[in-house]
C-alpha positions as CSV (number, residue, x, y, z in Angstrom):
1,M,6.6,-2.8,-22.4
2,A,3.3,-4.4,-20.9
3,Q,3.3,-7.2,-18.3
4,T,2.2,-10.6,-18.7
5,V,0.0,-12.7,-16.8
6,T,2.8,-15.1,-15.3
7,E,4.6,-11.6,-14.5
8,C,1.3,-10.5,-12.3
9,L,1.2,-13.8,-10.7
10,A,4.8,-13.7,-9.7
11,A,4.4,-10.3,-8.0
12,G,2.0,-12.3,-5.7
13,T,4.2,-15.0,-5.0
14,D,5.9,-13.2,-1.9
15,S,2.1,-13.1,-0.5
16,V,1.6,-16.4,-1.0
17,T,5.1,-17.4,0.9
18,L,4.0,-15.2,4.0
19,I,0.6,-16.3,4.4
20,D,1.6,-20.0,4.1
21,G,4.6,-19.2,6.6
22,V,2.5,-17.8,9.3
23,K,0.1,-20.6,8.8
24,A,2.6,-23.5,9.6
25,G,4.3,-21.2,12.1
26,S,7.8,-20.8,10.3
27,W,7.3,-17.0,9.4
28,N,8.9,-14.9,12.1
29,V,6.0,-13.0,14.1
30,E,7.9,-12.6,17.4
31,G,6.7,-9.8,19.4
32,M,3.6,-9.2,17.4
33,E,0.2,-9.1,18.8
34,Q,-2.4,-11.5,17.3
35,S,-4.3,-8.5,16.0
36,D,-1.4,-7.3,14.0
37,I,-0.3,-10.7,12.6
38,N,-4.2,-10.7,11.3
39,D,-3.9,-7.6,9.9
40,M,-0.5,-8.6,8.0
41,V,-2.6,-11.4,6.7
42,Q,-5.1,-9.7,5.6
43,R,-3.1,-6.9,3.4
44,N,-1.4,-10.0,1.9
45,V,-4.9,-11.6,1.0
46,D,-6.1,-7.8,-0.1
47,H,-3.0,-7.9,-2.6
48,L,-3.5,-11.5,-4.0
49,E,-7.4,-10.8,-4.6
50,F,-6.2,-7.4,-6.1
51,I,-3.8,-9.2,-8.7
52,L,-6.8,-11.9,-9.5
53,E,-8.9,-9.1,-10.3
54,Y,-6.4,-7.8,-13.3
55,A,-8.1,-7.6,-16.5
56,P,-8.1,-5.2,-19.6
57,V,-11.0,-3.0,-20.0
58,D,-11.0,-3.0,-23.7
59,S,-9.3,-4.1,-26.7
60,D,-6.5,-1.2,-26.6
61,D,-5.8,-2.2,-23.0
62,D,-2.7,-4.0,-22.7
63,T,-3.3,-5.2,-18.9
64,P,-2.9,-8.7,-18.5
65,D,-5.7,-11.1,-18.5
66,V,-5.1,-12.4,-15.3
67,K,-9.1,-12.5,-14.1
68,G,-9.4,-14.8,-17.3
69,A,-6.4,-16.7,-17.5
70,A,-6.5,-20.5,-16.8
71,D,-7.5,-21.4,-12.9
72,S,-4.1,-23.7,-13.2
73,K,-2.0,-20.9,-13.6
74,K,-3.6,-18.9,-10.2
75,T,-4.1,-22.2,-8.3
76,T,-1.5,-21.2,-5.4
77,H,-2.6,-17.5,-5.2
78,V,-6.4,-18.8,-4.8
79,A,-5.2,-21.5,-2.3
80,A,-3.3,-18.9,-0.2
81,I,-6.5,-16.5,-0.1
82,A,-8.4,-19.3,1.1
83,T,-5.4,-20.2,3.7
84,G,-5.2,-16.7,4.7
85,K,-9.1,-15.8,5.5
86,K,-9.2,-19.2,7.7
87,Y,-6.2,-18.0,9.7
88,I,-7.5,-15.0,10.1
89,T,-11.2,-16.5,11.3
90,D,-9.5,-19.2,13.2
91,N,-7.3,-16.7,15.5
92,S,-9.9,-13.6,15.6
């Protein structure tokens, strides 16, 4: 059974939580070098960007159309990407 847009976006929830937690200082990064923290945030930004690009390639493809879904469904993911990128820039 094919995934839905909602299920695909739910797969990114952990990345949103991590990025927001690192930015807020509530994610445990004790003992990590800043470069390692930035790498971790970047991996999660990449994951979210990848999810937001999901789209069927043709009418026979059952890939959910996350890319074409309403922006209101993707708000937290888009915001987390921007937060993550800013965090990395501010801490490089």
